[in-house]
C-alpha positions as CSV (number, residue, x, y, z in Angstrom):
1,M,-14.1,-10.8,-7.1
2,S,-11.7,-11.5,-4.3
3,F,-7.9,-12.0,-4.1
4,R,-6.0,-14.6,-2.2
5,P,-3.3,-13.2,0.1
6,T,-0.1,-12.8,-1.9
7,L,2.7,-15.1,-0.7
8,P,6.4,-14.8,-1.3
9,L,7.6,-16.3,-4.6
10,Y,10.6,-17.8,-2.9
11,K,10.8,-20.0,0.2
12,K,13.5,-19.8,2.9
13,S,14.9,-23.2,1.7
14,S,15.8,-21.8,-1.7
15,T,19.5,-21.4,-1.9
16,A,19.2,-18.9,-4.8
17,W,16.8,-16.8,-2.9
18,L,18.9,-16.7,0.2
19,A,22.0,-15.8,-1.8
20,R,20.1,-12.9,-3.5
21,Q,18.8,-11.7,-0.1
22,S,22.3,-11.7,1.4
23,R,23.5,-9.3,-1.4
24,D,20.5,-7.0,-1.5
25,P,21.3,-3.7,0.1
26,F,17.7,-3.0,1.0
27,V,17.3,-6.3,2.7
28,K,20.4,-5.5,4.8
29,A,19.1,-2.1,5.6
30,R,15.7,-3.6,6.6
31,L,17.4,-6.0,9.0
32,S,19.7,-3.5,10.5
33,S,17.3,-0.5,10.7
34,P,16.2,0.7,14.1
35,S,12.8,1.3,12.4
36,S,12.5,-2.4,11.9
37,Y,10.4,-2.3,8.7
38,R,8.6,-5.6,8.2
39,S,9.3,-5.8,4.5
40,R,11.8,-4.6,1.9
41,A,9.0,-2.9,0.1
42,A,9.0,-0.2,2.8
43,Y,12.0,1.4,1.1
44,K,10.1,1.7,-2.2
45,L,7.4,3.8,-0.5
46,I,10.0,5.9,1.4
47,E,11.7,6.6,-2.0
48,L,8.5,7.4,-3.8
49,N,7.3,9.8,-1.0
50,T,10.7,11.5,-0.8
51,K,11.2,12.0,-4.5
52,W,7.6,12.8,-5.5
53,G,6.5,15.7,-3.3
54,R,6.3,14.1,0.1
55,F,2.6,13.4,-0.3
56,L,2.5,11.4,2.9
57,S,4.4,14.0,4.9
58,R,2.1,17.0,4.1
59,A,0.0,18.2,7.1
60,S,-3.0,18.2,4.8
61,T,-2.7,14.4,4.3
62,R,-4.7,13.0,7.2
63,S,-6.3,9.8,6.0
64,V,-4.6,6.9,4.3
65,V,-5.8,3.4,3.2
66,D,-3.3,0.7,2.6
67,L,-4.8,-2.2,0.6
68,G,-3.2,-5.6,0.7
69,A,-1.1,-4.3,3.5
70,A,0.4,-7.5,5.1
71,P,2.9,-7.8,6.6
72,G,2.6,-4.0,7.2
73,G,5.8,-2.4,5.8
74,W,4.0,0.4,3.9
75,S,1.7,1.1,6.8
76,Q,4.8,1.5,9.0
77,V,6.1,4.1,6.7
78,V,2.8,6.0,6.7
79,A,2.7,5.8,10.5
80,E,6.2,7.3,10.7
81,N,5.1,10.2,8.5
82,F,2.1,10.7,10.7
83,G,4.3,11.1,13.8
84,W,4.3,7.6,15.2
85,T,7.3,5.7,16.5
86,L,7.7,2.1,15.3
87,E,7.7,-0.8,17.6
88,A,10.8,-2.9,18.5
89,A,12.4,-4.9,15.7
90,D,10.9,-8.2,14.6
91,D,13.0,-11.3,14.9
92,A,15.3,-11.4,11.9
93,E,14.7,-15.2,11.6
94,D,11.1,-14.4,10.6
95,F,12.2,-12.6,7.4
96,G,11.5,-14.9,4.5
97,L,8.9,-17.1,6.2
98,C,5.7,-17.3,4.4
99,E,2.8,-15.6,6.2
100,E,1.1,-18.9,7.2
101,A,4.3,-20.0,9.0
102,K,4.4,-16.7,10.9
103,V,0.8,-17.1,12.0
104,Q,1.4,-20.7,13.2
105,K,4.5,-19.5,15.0
106,R,3.0,-16.5,16.8
107,G,-0.6,-17.5,17.0
108,S,-3.6,-15.2,16.4
109,W,-2.7,-11.5,16.0
110,S,-4.9,-8.7,17.3
111,T,-6.7,-6.5,14.7
112,E,-8.0,-4.1,17.2
113,P,-7.6,-0.4,16.4
114,M,-4.9,1.5,18.2
115,N,-5.9,4.2,20.7
116,E,-6.2,7.7,19.3
117,T,-3.5,10.2,20.3
118,T,-2.6,13.7,19.4
119,R,-0.7,12.4,16.4
120,R,-1.9,13.3,13.0
121,G,-4.6,11.5,11.0
122,K,-6.0,8.1,10.5
123,I,-4.4,5.0,8.8
124,V,-6.4,1.9,7.9
125,A,-4.7,-1.2,6.6
126,L,-6.6,-4.1,5.0
127,D,-5.5,-7.6,4.1
128,L,-6.9,-11.2,4.0
129,L,-4.0,-12.1,6.2
130,P,-3.8,-10.9,9.8
131,I,-1.4,-8.0,10.5
132,R,0.3,-7.6,13.8
133,P,-0.6,-4.3,15.4
134,I,1.3,-1.2,14.3
135,P,1.1,2.0,16.4
136,G,-1.3,4.5,14.8
137,V,-2.8,2.0,12.3
138,Q,-6.2,0.3,12.4
139,T,-5.8,-3.1,10.8
140,L,-8.7,-5.0,9.3
141,Q,-8.5,-8.6,8.2
142,M,-11.0,-8.6,5.4
143,D,-11.5,-8.6,1.6
144,F,-11.6,-4.9,0.5
145,L,-14.0,-5.9,-2.3
146,A,-16.4,-7.7,0.0
147,P,-19.9,-6.2,0.4
148,G,-19.8,-3.6,3.2
149,S,-16.1,-3.3,3.4
150,A,-16.0,0.2,1.9
151,R,-18.4,1.4,4.6
152,V,-16.2,-0.2,7.3
153,V,-13.2,1.7,5.9
154,K,-15.1,5.0,5.8
155,D,-16.3,4.6,9.3
156,A,-12.7,3.9,10.4
157,L,-11.5,7.1,8.7
158,K,-14.2,9.4,10.1
159,S,-13.2,12.2,12.4
160,S,-14.4,15.7,13.2
161,R,-12.2,17.0,10.3
162,N,-13.3,14.2,8.0
163,P,-16.9,13.5,8.7
164,E,-17.4,11.7,5.4
165,G,-14.6,9.3,6.0
166,A,-12.8,10.1,2.7
167,A,-9.3,8.9,2.0
168,D,-6.6,11.5,1.0
169,V,-4.4,8.6,-0.2
170,V,-5.1,5.0,-1.3
171,L,-2.0,2.7,-1.5
172,S,-1.7,-0.6,-3.2
173,D,1.4,-2.7,-3.4
174,M,-0.5,-5.8,-4.3
175,A,0.6,-8.4,-6.8
176,A,-0.6,-11.9,-7.6
177,N,1.6,-14.9,-7.4
178,F,3.3,-15.4,-10.7
179,S,2.2,-18.4,-12.7
180,G,4.9,-18.3,-15.4
181,S,2.4,-17.5,-18.1
182,K,2.8,-14.0,-19.4
183,I,-0.8,-13.8,-20.6
184,R,-2.2,-15.1,-17.3
185,D,0.1,-13.0,-15.1
186,S,-0.7,-9.8,-17.1
187,Q,-4.4,-10.5,-16.8
188,M,-4.1,-11.0,-13.0
189,S,-2.2,-7.7,-12.7
190,L,-4.9,-6.0,-14.7
191,D,-7.6,-7.5,-12.5
192,I,-5.9,-6.2,-9.4
193,C,-5.6,-2.7,-10.9
194,H,-9.3,-2.7,-11.8
195,A,-10.2,-3.8,-8.3
196,V,-8.1,-1.2,-6.6
197,F,-9.5,1.5,-8.9
198,D,-13.0,0.5,-8.2
199,F,-12.3,0.8,-4.5
200,A,-10.5,4.1,-4.8
201,K,-13.1,5.9,-6.8
202,G,-15.5,5.5,-3.9
203,A,-13.0,6.4,-1.3
204,L,-10.8,9.3,-2.5
205,T,-11.2,13.0,-1.7
206,V,-11.9,15.1,-4.8
207,R,-9.5,17.8,-6.2
208,T,-11.2,21.2,-5.7
209,V,-10.5,24.8,-6.8
210,D,-11.4,27.6,-4.4
211,E,-12.7,31.0,-5.2
212,R,-9.1,32.3,-5.6
213,G,-8.4,29.7,-8.2
214,K,-6.1,27.7,-5.9
215,A,-6.4,24.0,-6.4
216,S,-6.2,21.3,-3.7
217,I,-4.0,18.3,-4.3
218,G,-7.0,16.1,-4.0
219,G,-7.0,12.3,-3.7
220,I,-3.9,10.3,-4.5
221,L,-3.7,6.7,-5.7
222,L,-0.4,4.9,-5.7
223,L,-0.8,1.6,-7.6
224,K,1.6,-1.1,-8.4
225,H,1.4,-2.9,-11.8
226,F,3.6,-4.9,-14.2
227,S,4.5,-3.6,-17.6
228,H,2.3,-4.9,-20.4
229,P,0.2,-3.3,-23.2
230,L,-3.0,-4.2,-21.4
231,L,-1.8,-2.2,-18.4
232,Q,-1.0,0.8,-20.6
233,E,-4.5,0.7,-22.0
234,F,-5.8,0.7,-18.4
235,R,-3.8,3.8,-17.6
236,K,-5.2,5.6,-20.7
237,E,-8.8,4.5,-20.2
238,Y,-9.2,4.7,-16.4
239,L,-6.4,6.7,-14.7
240,E,-5.6,9.6,-17.0
241,P,-9.2,10.7,-17.5
242,N,-9.9,10.7,-13.8
243,F,-6.8,12.2,-12.2
244,H,-5.1,15.6,-12.7
245,L,-1.7,14.0,-13.1
246,V,-0.5,10.4,-13.6
247,H,3.2,9.5,-13.3
248,Y,4.9,6.2,-14.1
249,I,7.7,5.5,-11.6
250,K,10.2,2.7,-11.4
251,P,11.8,3.1,-7.9
252,E,15.6,2.5,-7.6
253,S,14.7,0.1,-4.7
254,S,12.7,-2.0,-7.1
255,R,14.7,-5.1,-8.3
256,A,16.4,-4.4,-11.6
257,G,15.0,-7.5,-13.3
258,S,11.4,-6.9,-12.2
259,A,8.8,-5.6,-14.6
260,E,7.0,-3.9,-11.7
261,G,6.3,-0.2,-11.7
262,Y,4.0,2.3,-9.9
263,W,1.5,4.8,-11.1
264,L,1.3,7.8,-8.8
265,C,-2.0,9.4,-9.6
266,R,-2.6,12.8,-8.1
267,G,-5.7,15.0,-8.0
268,W,-8.8,12.7,-8.2
269,L,-11.4,14.5,-10.3
270,G,-14.4,12.4,-9.2
271,R,-15.8,12.1,-12.7
272,T,-16.4,8.3,-12.7
C-alpha cells in the first residue's frame, strides 16, 4: 500500500478559500511569525505539545519520526523543541500554492541530512514530496511503507544513546484528499491509520518498568483521524490494547467545521 502526497483541498484561485484564509488567526500568525512555520498545522502540534505534557520538550525525547511531513511545519516545531533555530521566513506568496507548483518554482530541493551538532536528538521527516531542508532534520523523499524504508529510518535515528534506532515519538498529520463520499473518505482515513500503526509498531520504544517500579513514558504515537464509527473500532482494537494511555484531542487550532481529531497514544507496550 502506498499513499499519494496529500495536496491542499483549495486552490489559490478560490475566492472562498482566500476569504477564509484572510480571517483565520492561525494563518495570520503563521505569516507574521518570526519562526516562519511552513504550514498552519504547526500550531496544532504546538498546542498539543503544550497542553499534553510537553512530550516533545522532555530531555528524554531524543528521536522523532514525522510521517507525511511535507511541507515541514510539524518537523519545524520538533526542531525548535530540540534546540534548533528555524530558517528565515518563506515567501508569503507561496502560502496556498500546491506542492507541485512550489517544486516547479524553486526546482529540486535537497534531501541531504543536516550536520550533527551539540543539539539534542534526531529528527527524521518522510514524504513522497520533497521537503526543503530544515535545520536539525533529516528529510527522506520516500514511501514510508516501501520495502526497506523502516530500516532506512532506523539507521537515520541510530546514535550512541540509541543503537537500535528506535523512535521515542512517531507523528502523523496525514490525510487523504476528500472525495465527497463519506464511506470512501472514512475508509481512506482508516487505511492511513492502519498504515501508520503498522509502521509505528516496528519503530517505537517500549514502555518499561525498572526495579523500583518506576515506569518510563515509552513510545508515543500522535495520529490524525476523522470521526467515524470505523475509526472508533480501530482505536479499541489496535490502539487501546497496545498503549498505556490513549487520548482523543480536538485542538482549538483545528477548524471548527472539521471532523479531524488526534489520538495521543502514550506508553507503547510492544505486545503486537
